[in-house]
N, C-alpha and C positions, 0 to 999 in steps of 0.2 A: 758831412758830418757834422752835425750839432753839437752846438760850444757850453762849456756853463762859463756863462754865469755869476757874478754880485748875487747873491739871493737877494742884498736891499738895491738893486737896479731901479727894479717898476719895471720888470718886465715878465708878463706872464702867458708867456708863445715860447717856443724854441724856436733857436739859432742857426740856422743851416749853415753854415760854409760855401759861398756859394764865392769866395776871394779870387780863387788858380793856385794863390798862393800854394810852396810845400814850405815845408822843412819846421823845425821848435821854432820861437818868439818866444820871446819874455819882454816884459815889458807895463810896469804901472801907468793907469791914469787917474787925473784927483774929476771924481764927484760930487758932488750933492745928494743923498739919496733921500726919492721923495719921503715925506714926513706921515708921517704912523696914522694909526685908523681915528676918522677924523673925532673932533672932542664936541663931548652931549650938552645940552646946552645950559647953560650960565659955567660953563668951565672956561677957564682962562686958554683965551689961545698964542698959539706960541711962535716965536719970528718967525721968518719962511729962512732954507740956511741959503748962505751963499752960494756962490760953489754952479755950474753950471748938469746938466742932469745929468744921466748915461747916456744917452744916444747922443747929447746934446758933446759928449767930452770924446765921446766915438769919432764925430765926423774934425771935431776943432783941433784933440791931440793927436791920431793916433792917422785922421785923414779914410777915416770908417762912415757909413754909412752903412742905415737900418734900411732894408725897405718892405712893407707889410706883405706879400704875396700866400692864397689859397694852394692847397693842393697837397695828397697823401707825401705820405711819410707816417716809418714805418713805429709803433708803438709796441710797446710790451705791456701786455695786461696780469696779471694776476687777481685771479679771480673765487680762490679757497687758499687758503693756509692753515695747517693744521698736525698739532706739535709730533713730532716723533715719538715710535712706543717709546715705555720703555724700557730696556735692557735685564 
């Protein structure tokens, strides 16, 4: 199963559930989202956000860790979209 992650998690790839846990879980974690795009020359820098990253929060608050792996997985590719004809 591929997990849906918060957009501000900073992860740039799918996350596969390989925990072996079954059932439904509802939980909340606190983390500092990564900074947005870098500022251009001469721009004032923003202070570093306080708090753990998403990956650190998963480990520290839930005891879960993410491991980078490579391998095959299913992907849906949409090559073309057309509007339906008018009735």
